[in-house]
N, C-alpha and C positions, 0 to 999 in steps of 0.2 A: 504494500500500500504506500509506503514511503517513496518507493521508486516512482510511482505514478505521480505523486504530489511534487516530487523533485523535478520530474520531466515537465509538468505543467508550469511550474514556477521558473524554469530555466529560460533565460532570455538571451542565451548565447546565439549569435547569428542573426538576431533581429535587425541589427543595424545594416548588415549586408543585404538582407531582404529589402529593407526600406530603400537603400541606395539602388538596388536593382529595379524596384518599382518606379523610382524617380527617373532612372535612365530609360526605362521602357516608355514612360510618359513623354519624355523629351523626344525619343525616337518617333513616336506616333505623331507628335506635333510637327516635327521636322518633315516627316513624310507627307503629311497633309499639306503643309505649306509648299513643298516642292511640287506636289501634284497640282495644287491650285495655281501656282505661279509659273508653272512650266511653259505653257503656250506663250505667255507674255514675254518671258525671258528669251524664248526661241526667236520671237519676232524682233526683239531688241538686238540680239546677237546677229541675226541676219541683216538688219539694217546697218550695223557697224561694219560687218564683213563686206557688204555690198558697197558701202561708202569708201572702204579701203581698196576696192577693186578686186575683191575675192569672189569666190563662188558660194552661193547660199548653201546652208546646211539643209539636208533633206528632212 
């Protein structure tokens, strides 16, 4: 019974899990931002490339 109580009260590794959840949240936000801004960035990059005399990116 003491082993179960000790296991429940043990907080080792909690910080690592919290950091992993924060990192996962940041990854989700970054992915959503990249997806949302992707077409606009492609348009801007193509405008710059064309202004410099290059070939547009497909």
